[in-house]
N, C-alpha and C positions, 0 to 999 in steps of 0.2 A: 389356183386356177381362176380366182375372181379378183386378184389384186394387180393393179397397174403399178409399175415402178419406173422411176427416173434415176439415172446415174449421171453425175456431173463431176468431172475430174478437176480437182483444185490444183494439185501438184503431182508431178511424176507421170507415170504411164499405167494404164489399167487395161489388161487384156480381157476382152469379153467374148464369150461364145454365145451367139444369138441365133436362135431359130433351129438349131440342130447341131449334131456332132461335127466338129472340125470346121465350123463357120466362125472363125476367130477374126476379131478386128481389134486394133490398138487404139485406145483413146488417150489423148494427151491433155494437158492443162487447158481448160476452156471448152473441151469437147463435152457434149451432152447427148445421151441417148434415152429414148423412151421405150419401155418394154410393155406392150399391152398384156392384159390378163391372159393367162394360158400359154404365153410364148415361152418355150424352154430357153433357159439362159444360165450362164455361170460366169464367174469372173475370178481373176487372179492377178497378182503382181508378179510378172515374169522378169522384172529388172532386178538389178543389184541395189537399187536405191529405194527410198521411201515413196509410197504413193498415198495421196490423200484424196478422198472423194466424198461426195454427199449423195446419199441414196434416199429418195422419198418414196414411200409406199402409201397408196390409197387403199381404203378399206383394210386398215391395219390390224384387225383382229387376227387374220390369218398370219400376218407377219409376226405377231406376238407368239402365236403357237409355234411358228418356225424357230424363233429364237429360243424358246423353251426346249424344243427338241434338240437344237444344237448344243445348248448348255448341258442337257442330259447326256448326249453322246460324248462331249468333251470330258465331263465328270467321270464317265466310264472308261476314258482313255481310247475311245473309238474314233476320234477325229482330231 
């Protein structure tokens, strides 16, 4: 809730749901989007090809906690 994020697509396509359910937009190479703190969002690669993107997070302490949670879920086979 306190972390700003930026996503920039380097190659391929990245589907992003920004601001709420079913508010999807497709980002392509060169596209960039800034997500303010507290804004609901998710992303996925909906194509058959590879997608590369750079994500920058400010106030990264919460991002570190998020990654540790995801690693824990993956280790338990829950994601």
